[in-house]
N, C-alpha and C positions, 0 to 999 in steps of 0.2 A: 844637218839633221836629215836622216833618211825617212822613208815612208813608214817603217815600223815605229820609229820614235814618235812620229806625228800621231799615229793611231794609238799608241800607248798613252800619250799626253791627252788625246781627246777622250779616251775611255776613263782616265783618271779624273778629268774634269766632269764628265757625265756622272761618275760615281759620287763625286763630291756634291754635285748639284742635287742629285736624287736624295742623298742622305740629309743635306741641309734643309731641303724643302720638307721632307718627312718630319724632321725634328722641329722645324718652325710650326708646322701644323699641330703637332702634339703639344707644343708650348701654348699656342693660341687656345687650344681646347682646355688646357689646364687653367689658363687665365680666366676663361669664361666660367668654368666650374667654380673658381674662387669668387668671382663676382656674384654668381648665383647664391653661393653660401652666405656672402655678405648681406644680400637682400633678405634671405631667409632668416638670418639672425636679427636683422632689423625688424622683421615681422614679429619676432618673439618679444621684443622690447617695447614696441610702440603701441600705444592705444590710438586707433585711427577711426576716422569717420568715413563716409562713403567716398569723399574726394580723395583722401589719403589712400584708401583701399584701392581705388581705381589706379592711382599712380604707381603703387607697389605692384599691382597685378600687371600693369602695362610694362614696367621694367622687367618683370619676370618673363613676360611674353616675348619682349624684344631680345632678351638674353637667350631664351630657349630657341628662338628662330635663328639667331646668329650661331648658336651651338650646333643646330641641325645642319646649317650650311657648312660649317667647318667639318663636321663629321662626314658629310657627303664627300667633301674634297679629300678628307683623310682616307676614306675607303678607297678612292681612286688611287691615291698615292701609295697606299699599302699594297695594292695589287701590283703596281709597278715596282715598288721597293722589293717585295718578296719574289716576284718573277725574275727581275734582273739582278738582284744582289744576293738573294738567299736560296734560290732554287738549286737543288742538288744536281740536277742534270745539266743545267746551263746557267751560268751567271757571269757577270762582267768581270769579277775578280779572276775567274778561270781564264777568260779570254785574254785579259791583260797578262796573266802569268804565261800563257802559251806564246803570246807575242814576245815577251821578254826572253823566254827560252829560245824561241826561233831566232831572235836577234843575236843572242849569245852564241848559238850554234852556227849561224851564218858567219859571224865574225871570226870564230875559231877556224872555220874552213878556209876563209880568206887568208888568214894569217899563217896557216900551216905551210911548212916548207917541204 
């Protein structure tokens, strides 16, 4: 395995890691949103007193705080995701393709008679 192969593999691993983390965070956000909807539906059905009201409000607060934390992480991940994978001027896909092209080109030069 030559140097270009190693770089191609590392770039592919980095692309996979960035995409996986971005998808995981989006799924976590979706799960929190579903949990919030469940609590809100529970509010519609239940007659509650002060104690029950407190526990429902506390669950909503906890879910909202967790959601905010996930959204903050997601904003950071989005910046990385779009700068490194979706940017039209520079992205890791292009770098990988250039390395593959360079490898093919260098191999054809070595093999020419």
